[in-house]
MIROBA-796950 format. One record per residue: residue in one letter; x, y, z of N, C-alpha, C in turn. Coordinates in steps of 0.2 Angstrom, whole numbers, padded with zeros to 4 digits, always signed. Layout:
REM residues N
aXYZXYZXYZ;...
***
This chain:
REM residues 290
m-0132-0136-0154-0133-0139-0148-0127-0143-0145;l-0124-0146-0150-0118-0150-0149-0112-0145-0146;l-0112-0139-0150-0107-0134-0148-0108-0132-0141;m-0114-0131-0139-0116-0128-0132-0114-0134-0127;k-0115-0140-0128-0113-0145-0124-0106-0146-0123;a-0102-0145-0129-0095-0145-0128-0092-0140-0124;l-0095-0134-0125-0093-0128-0121-0094-0129-0114;k-0100-0132-0112-0101-0133-0105-0097-0138-0102;f-0095-0143-0106-0090-0148-0103-0084-0145-0102;l-0081-0141-0107-0075-0138-0106-0075-0133-0100;s-0080-0130-0099-0080-0125-0093-0080-0129-0087;l-0084-0135-0086-0083-0139-0080-0076-0142-0079;l-0073-0144-0085-0066-0146-0085-0061-0141-0082;l-0062-0135-0084-0058-0130-0082-0059-0128-0074;v-0065-0128-0072-0066-0127-0065-0064-0133-0061;s-0064-0139-0063-0062-0145-0059-0054-0145-0059;k-0051-0141-0063-0044-0141-0063-0041-0135-0060;s-0046-0130-0057-0043-0124-0055-0040-0125-0048;v-0035-0121-0046-0031-0121-0040-0032-0115-0036;f-0033-0116-0030-0033-0111-0025-0027-0111-0021;a-0024-0105-0020-0017-0105-0017-0016-0099-0012;i-0011-0100-0008-0008-0095-0004-0001-0095-0005;s+0002-0090-0007+0009-0089-0008+0012-0084-0004;i+0016-0085+0001+0019-0081+0006+0026-0082+0008;s+0029-0076+0009+0037-0077+0011+0038-0072+0016;t+0044-0073+0019+0047-0069+0025+0054-0067+0023;y+0056-0061+0025+0063-0058+0023+0065-0053+0029;n+0070-0054+0032+0073-0049+0036+0079-0046+0032;i+0077-0039+0031+0082-0036+0026+0088-0032+0029;r+0089-0033+0036+0095-0030+0039+0095-0022+0039;n+0091-0020+0043+0091-0012+0044+0089-0009+0038;f+0084-0010+0034+0083-0007+0028+0082+0001+0029;d+0087+0004+0025+0087+0012+0026+0090+0014+0019;s+0086+0018+0015+0088+0020+0009+0092+0027+0009;n+0093+0029+0015+0096+0036+0016+0103+0036+0020;s+0104+0030+0023+0110+0030+0027+0117+0029+0023;p+0123+0030+0027+0129+0028+0023+0130+0021+0022;f+0126+0017+0025+0126+0010+0024+0120+0007+0021;s+0117+0011+0016+0111+0009+0013+0110+0002+0010;t+0104+0000+0010+0103-0006+0007+0104-0005-0001;d+0106-0010-0004+0107-0010-0012+0100-0011-0014;v+0096-0006-0016+0089-0006-0018+0088-0010-0024;d+0092-0009-0029+0092-0013-0035+0092-0021-0034;n+0097-0023-0030+0097-0030-0028+0091-0032-0024;l+0089-0028-0020+0083-0030-0016+0077-0031-0020;v+0076-0026-0025+0070-0027-0030+0071-0033-0034;e+0077-0035-0036+0078-0041-0040+0076-0047-0036;i+0077-0047-0029+0076-0053-0025+0068-0053-0024;i+0065-0047-0022+0058-0047-0021+0054-0050-0027;k+0056-0047-0033+0053-0050-0039+0054-0057-0041;s+0059-0060-0039+0061-0067-0040+0057-0071-0035;l+0055-0069-0030+0051-0072-0025+0044-0074-0028;d+0041-0069-0031+0034-0070-0034+0029-0072-0029;s+0029-0068-0023+0024-0070-0018+0019-0065-0018;e+0013-0068-0017+0007-0064-0016+0006-0060-0010;i+0009-0063-0004+0010-0060+0002+0017-0060+0004;m+0020-0054+0006+0027-0054+0009+0027-0051+0015;v+0031-0053+0020+0032-0050+0026+0039-0048+0027;f+0041-0043+0030+0048-0041+0031+0049-0038+0038;q+0055-0039+0040+0058-0037+0047+0063-0031+0045;e+0064-0027+0051+0070-0022+0051+0069-0017+0045;i+0063-0014+0045+0061-0009+0040+0062-0002+0044;v+0068+0001+0044+0069+0007+0047+0066+0013+0044;d+0067+0013+0037+0065+0019+0033+0058+0017+0029;t+0053+0018+0033+0046+0015+0030+0044+0019+0024;a+0045+0026+0024+0044+0029+0018+0047+0027+0012;g+0054+0026+0012+0058+0023+0007+0056+0016+0005;f+0054+0012+0010+0052+0005+0008+0045+0005+0004;k+0040+0009+0007+0034+0010+0003+0035+0012-0004;n+0039+0017-0005+0041+0020-0012+0044+0014-0016;l+0048+0010-0013+0051+0005-0017+0046+0000-0019;i+0041-0002-0015+0036-0007-0016+0031-0004-0022;t+0029+0002-0021+0025+0006-0025+0027+0006-0032;r+0034+0008-0033+0037+0009-0039+0038+0002-0043;n+0039-0003-0039+0041-0009-0042+0036-0015-0042;t+0031-0014-0039+0025-0019-0040+0019-0016-0042;k+0015-0019-0045+0008-0016-0048+0003-0016-0043;f+0002-0022-0039-0004-0023-0035-0003-0024-0028;q+0003-0023-0026+0005-0024-0018+0003-0018-0014;k+0000-0019-0009-0002-0014-0004+0003-0015+0002;v+0005-0010+0006+0010-0011+0011+0007-0009+0018;i+0008-0013+0023+0006-0011+0030+0012-0012+0034;f+0013-0007+0039+0018-0007+0044+0016-0007+0051;s+0020-0010+0055+0019-0009+0062+0020-0002+0064;s+0017+0001+0070+0019+0007+0072+0025+0007+0076;c+0027+0002+0079+0032+0001+0084+0038-0003+0081;g+0044-0002+0083+0050-0006+0080+0055-0007+0086;g+0053-0005+0092+0058-0006+0097+0064-0001+0097;f+0069-0002+0101+0075+0002+0102+0078+0004+0095;g+0079-0001+0090+0082+0000+0084+0077+0003+0079;r+0071+0004+0080+0066+0007+0076+0065+0002+0070;q+0065-0004+0071+0065-0009+0066+0058-0011+0065;k+0054-0008+0060+0047-0010+0060+0046-0016+0056;l+0040-0019+0057+0038-0025+0054+0033-0023+0048;a+0033-0026+0042+0029-0024+0036+0026-0030+0033;l+0020-0029+0030+0017-0034+0026+0015-0031+0020;t+0016-0034+0014+0013-0032+0008+0008-0038+0005;y+0003-0036+0002-0002-0041-0001-0005-0039-0007;d-0006-0044-0012-0009-0043-0018-0016-0041-0018;t-0018-0035-0019-0025-0033-0018-0030-0036-0023;r-0027-0039-0028-0032-0043-0033-0034-0050-0030;k-0030-0052-0025-0031-0059-0022-0033-0059-0015;y-0032-0054-0011-0033-0054-0004-0037-0047-0002;r-0041-0048+0003-0044-0042+0006-0042-0041+0013;f-0040-0035+0015-0038-0033+0022-0044-0033+0026;l-0043-0036+0032-0049-0036+0037-0047-0033+0043;k-0041-0034+0046-0040-0032+0053-0033-0032+0054;l-0031-0027+0059-0024-0027+0061-0023-0026+0068;i-0019-0030+0072-0018-0029+0079-0011-0029+0080;e-0008-0024+0084-0001-0024+0086+0000-0025+0093;d+0003-0031+0095+0004-0033+0102+0011-0031+0104;t+0011-0026+0108+0017-0024+0111+0019-0028+0118;g+0015-0033+0119+0017-0037+0125+0023-0041+0123;f+0025-0042+0117+0031-0045+0115+0037-0041+0115;s+0036-0035+0117+0042-0030+0116+0046-0028+0122;k+0044-0030+0128+0048-0029+0134+0047-0022+0136;s+0043-0018+0133+0042-0011+0134+0036-0008+0131;i+0032-0004+0134+0026-0001+0132+0028+0005+0127;s+0034+0007+0127+0036+0012+0122+0038+0009+0116;c+0036+0013+0110+0037+0011+0104+0045+0010+0102;n+0049+0015+0105+0056+0015+0104+0060+0013+0109;k+0058+0008+0113+0062+0004+0118+0060-0003+0117;g+0064-0007+0120+0063-0014+0120+0065-0017+0113;v+0061-0022+0111+0061-0026+0105+0055-0025+0101;r+0054-0029+0096+0049-0028+0091+0042-0031+0094;p+0036-0028+0092+0030-0031+0094+0028-0037+0090;l+0023-0040+0091+0020-0045+0086+0014-0042+0082;l+0015-0042+0075+0010-0039+0071+0005-0044+0068;k-0001-0043+0070-0006-0048+0067-0011-0045+0062;v-0011-0048+0056-0015-0045+0051-0019-0051+0048;k-0026-0049+0048-0031-0054+0046-0033-0052+0038;l-0032-0057+0034-0034-0056+0027-0039-0061+0025;r-0042-0060+0019-0047-0065+0016-0045-0066+0009;s-0045-0073+0008-0043-0075+0001-0050-0073-0004;i-0049-0069-0009-0054-0068-0013-0056-0074-0017;q-0052-0078-0018-0053-0084-0022-0058-0089-0019;d-0056-0091-0013-0060-0096-0010-0063-0094-0003;k-0063-0087-0001-0066-0084+0004-0064-0086+0011;t-0058-0089+0011-0055-0091+0017-0052-0085+0021;d-0053-0084+0027-0050-0079+0032-0045-0082+0036;f-0039-0079+0036-0033-0081+0040-0029-0076+0043;w-0026-0077+0048-0021-0072+0051-0014-0073+0049;v-0011-0068+0048-0003-0068+0047+0000-0065+0053;l+0004-0069+0057+0007-0066+0063+0014-0065+0061;i+0016-0059+0061+0023-0057+0059+0027-0056+0066;a+0033-0060+0066+0037-0059+0072+0044-0058+0071;h+0047-0054+0076+0054-0053+0076+0057-0053+0083;f+0059-0059+0085+0060-0061+0092+0067-0058+0094;k+0068-0058+0101+0074-0056+0104+0080-0060+0101;a+0085-0056+0099+0091-0059+0096+0096-0061+0102;g+0101-0065+0101+0106-0066+0106+0106-0074+0108;a+0112-0076+0110+0113-0083+0113+0114-0083+0120;s+0114-0078+0124+0115-0078+0131+0109-0081+0134;s+0110-0083+0141+0105-0086+0144+0099-0082+0145;r+0101-0075+0146+0095-0070+0147+0091-0069+0141;d+0095-0069+0135+0091-0069+0128+0087-0075+0127;v+0089-0081+0129+0085-0087+0128+0079-0087+0132;a+0080-0085+0138+0075-0084+0143+0069-0080+0141;f+0071-0074+0138+0066-0069+0136+0063-0072+0129;r+0066-0075+0125+0063-0078+0119+0058-0084+0121;k+0060-0087+0126+0055-0092+0129+0049-0089+0131;k+0049-0083+0134+0043-0080+0136+0039-0077+0130;q+0043-0075+0125+0039-0073+0119+0035-0079+0116;f+0039-0085+0116+0035-0091+0113+0029-0093+0118;s+0030-0092+0124+0024-0093+0128+0018-0089+0127;l+0020-0082+0126+0015-0077+0124+0012-0079+0117;l+0016-0082+0113+0013-0084+0106+0008-0090+0107;t+0010-0094+0111+0005-0100+0112-0001-0097+0114;k-0002-0092+0119-0008-0090+0121-0012-0086+0116;t-0008-0083+0112-0011-0079+0106-0014-0083+0101;i-0011-0089+0099-0014-0093+0094-0019-0098+0097;s-0020-0098+0104-0025-0103+0107-0032-0101+0105;n-0033-0095+0103-0040-0092+0101-0041-0092+0094;l-0036-0094+0090-0036-0093+0082-0036-0100+0079;e-0039-0100+0073-0039-0107+0069-0035-0107+0063;n-0036-0102+0059-0032-0102+0052-0027-0096+0053;y-0021-0098+0054-0015-0093+0054-0009-0096+0052;i-0004-0091+0050+0002-0093+0048+0007-0088+0052;i+0012-0091+0056+0017-0087+0060+0023-0087+0055;l+0026-0081+0055+0032-0081+0051+0036-0075+0053;g+0043-0076+0051+0047-0070+0053+0054-0073+0056;d+0058-0068+0058+0064-0070+0061+0063-0071+0069;l+0063-0078+0070+0062-0080+0077+0068-0080+0081;n+0074-0079+0078+0080-0079+0081+0082-0085+0085;t+0081-0091+0082+0082-0097+0086+0089-0099+0086;t+0093-0095+0089+0100-0096+0089+0102-0103+0093;r+0107-0106+0090+0109-0113+0093+0103-0118+0092;i+0099-0118+0087+0093-0122+0086+0095-0129+0086;d+0101-0131+0084+0103-0138+0083+0106-0141+0089;s+0106-0137+0094+0108-0140+0101+0102-0140+0106;s+0104-0143+0112+0098-0143+0117+0095-0137+0119;v+0099-0131+0118+0097-0124+0119+0090-0123+0115;g+0090-0126+0109+0084-0124+0105+0078-0129+0106;d+0078-0133+0111+0073-0138+0112+0066-0134+0113;y+0066-0128+0116+0060-0125+0117+0056-0123+0111;y+0060-0122+0106+0057-0120+0099+0053-0126+0097;f+0056-0132+0097+0053-0138+0094+0047-0140+0099;e+0048-0139+0105+0042-0140+0110+0036-0136+0108;f+0037-0130+0106+0032-0125+0104+0029-0128+0098;v+0032-0130+0093+0030-0133+0087+0025-0139+0088;e+0028-0143+0092+0024-0150+0093+0018-0148+0098;k+0019-0144+0103+0013-0143+0107+0007-0140+0103;n+0008-0136+0098+0003-0133+0094+0002-0136+0088;s+0005-0142+0086+0004-0146+0080+0004-0142+0074;l+0010-0138+0073+0011-0134+0068+0015-0137+0062;l+0013-0135+0056+0017-0137+0050+0023-0132+0050;s+0029-0135+0050+0035-0131+0051+0039-0131+0045;s+0042-0125+0043+0047-0125+0038+0054-0128+0040;t+0055-0128+0046+0061-0129+0050+0065-0135+0047;n+0062-0141+0046+0066-0147+0044+0066-0147+0036;s+0062-0143+0033+0062-0143+0026+0068-0139+0023;i+0070-0134+0027+0075-0129+0024+0081-0130+0028;q+0087-0130+0024+0093-0131+0028+0096-0125+0031;c+0095-0119+0029+0097-0113+0032+0093-0107+0030;t+0093-0102+0034+0090-0096+0032+0094-0089+0033;s+0100-0090+0035+0105-0085+0036+0112-0087+0037;y+0116-0082+0037+0124-0083+0038+0127-0079+0043;w+0132-0081+0046+0135-0077+0051+0143-0080+0052;s+0147-0076+0055+0154-0077+0055+0156-0084+0059;g+0151-0086+0063+0152-0092+0067+0157-0090+0073;g+0158-0084+0074+0163-0082+0080+0170-0083+0078;i+0172-0085+0072+0178-0087+0070+0181-0082+0065;s+0187-0080+0066+0190-0075+0061+0194-0079+0056;d+0190-0083+0052+0193-0087+0046+0191-0085+0039;g+0187-0079+0039+0185-0077+0032+0179-0080+0030;l+0176-0085+0033+0171-0089+0031+0165-0087+0035;f+0159-0089+0032+0152-0088+0035+0149-0094+0035;y+0145-0095+0041+0142-0102+0042+0134-0101+0042;p+0131-0106+0039+0124-0106+0039+0120-0107+0046;s+0114-0104+0047+0110-0105+0053+0103-0105+0051;k+0099-0106+0056+0092-0106+0055+0089-0101+0060;l+0087-0095+0058+0084-0090+0062+0077-0089+0060;d+0075-0090+0054+0068-0088+0051+0064-0094+0050;h+0058-0093+0051+0053-0099+0051+0046-0097+0048;i+0043-0102+0045+0036-0101+0043+0032-0107+0046;l+0027-0106+0050+0023-0111+0054+0016-0110+0052;v+0012-0115+0051+0005-0115+0049+0001-0119+0053;s-0005-0117+0055-0010-0120+0059-0012-0126+0056;t-0014-0131+0060-0017-0137+0058-0023-0136+0054;k-0028-0132+0056-0034-0130+0052-0033-0128+0045;l-0028-0123+0045-0027-0120+0038-0023-0125+0034;r-0019-0129+0036-0016-0134+0033-0021-0139+0030;s-0026-0140+0033-0031-0145+0031-0035-0142+0025;i-0036-0136+0025-0039-0133+0019-0035-0133+0013;y-0029-0132+0014-0024-0132+0008-0020-0139+0008;g-0022-0144+0004-0019-0150+0005-0011-0151+0003;s-0009-0146-0001-0002-0147-0003+0002-0141-0001;h+0009-0142+0001+0013-0137+0003+0020-0138+0000;k+0023-0132-0001+0030-0132-0003+0034-0126+0001;f+0040-0128+0004+0044-0123+0007+0050-0122+0003;s+0053-0116+0002+0059-0115-0002+0063-0109+0001;t+0069-0109+0000+0074-0104+0002+0077-0101-0004;h+0079-0094-0004+0081-0090-0009+0087-0087-0008;s+0089-0082-0013+0095-0078-0012+0101-0082-0011;h+0106-0080-0007+0112-0083-0007+0112-0090-0003;c+0107-0091+0001+0106-0098+0004+0105-0103-0002;k+0101-0101-0007+0100-0105-0012+0106-0106-0017;k+0109-0100-0018+0115-0100-0022+0120-0105-0020;v+0122-0105-0014+0128-0109-0011+0125-0115-0008;k+0119-0116-0008+0116-0123-0006+0117-0124+0002;c+0117-0118+0005+0118-0118+0013+0125-0121+0015;s+0130-0121+0011+0137-0123+0012+0141-0117+0016;v+0146-0119+0020+0150-0114+0022+0154-0110+0017;s+0154-0104+0017+0156-0100+0011+0159-0093+0013;n+0163-0090+0008+0166-0084+0010+0161-0079+0007;a+0163-0072+0008+0158-0067+0006+0158-0066-0002;r+0163-0068-0005+0163-0067-0012+0158-0073-0015;e+0158-0079-0012+0154-0084-0015+0146-0082-0013;l+0145-0079-0007+0138-0078-0005+0136-0072-0010;g+0140-0067-0012+0138-0062-0017+0135-0056-0014;s+0132-0052-0018+0129-0046-0017+0123-0046-0012;s+0119-0051-0013+0113-0051-0008+0115-0052-0001;f+0121-0055+0000+0123-0056+0007+0127-0049+0009;e+0131-0047+0005+0135-0041+0007+0131-0035+0007;n+0127-0034+0002+0123-0027+0001+0116-0027+0003;v+0113-0033+0005+0106-0032+0006+0105-0035+0013;s+0107-0042+0015+0105-0045+0021+0109-0051+0022;d+0111-0052+0028+0114-0059+0030+0109-0064+0030;h+0102-0062+0030+0097-0067+0030+0095-0068+0023;c+0091-0074+0022+0088-0075+0015+0081-0076+0016;p+0077-0074+0010+0070-0075+0011+0068-0082+0011;i+0063-0084+0014+0060-0091+0014+0053-0090+0012;k+0050-0095+0008+0044-0095+0005+0040-0101+0006;l+0033-0100+0007+0028-0106+0007+0023-0105+0002;d+0022-0111-0002+0016-0111-0007+0011-0116-0004;l+0005-0114-0002+0000-0118-0001-0005-0119-0006;t-0007-0125-0008-0011-0126-0014-0017-0131-0013;k-0022-0130-0016-0027-0135-0016-0031-0135-0023;g-0032-0141-0026-0035-0141-0033-0042-0144-0032;f-0046-0143-0037-0053-0146-0038-0054-0149-0044;
***
């Protein structure tokens, strides 16, 4: 009798300390192609993906979808891959992988209204919307994967502003969602980037932007052999989903973590910068305990 009571108490104690979580990351891999003369260093990429330890991962610039699917299948046990059909002029598909032990796929919508063209191989990338269900706590949520127009010209910025306006309309009908990807927020630290912060504030989003110092590196337009940190990639969480998961943590990885977002040369940035991507993965952990 005493043993049964003790076991029941222990069971309740374990349940009370259980933690429900969403672990999600985004990574622009820079024209992933396992067959071109400038192929991605696959071994280095696999090492980065494994170190992320994310249940859900989203990727941009997947040109070789068959090669990428093979990479995921060979190097992860329970991850299933979803691709966008369209990738714009550069055929840079969007991708999502998810742990089938922890999430159930519910729905996929590909919005080419973000692409500037109805043709899959023209314009820029679409918005990929994937609806998942947490098997742990039955929470349904949308993952919105974006790769917005690149460039710092006034025309580029104007087009990105239109994409953010479209995104505001898209999320107006959603409650639980996470927006993530390469939003190409060039010159975000100047007044040119105000439109991005206005978008975040208008929609009351939890943002990775101020928690992470950098997400990518570029030459800075200077021929000095150095590369400069920038913020192009972001993770944004809706108010409703944030309220379900009370605790959150943003983190940056790869060469951004290695050099602590300081101005660096190629050797200091290392193989992940030179052979995989100028971007770094960023990650969000949402948790709630009972």
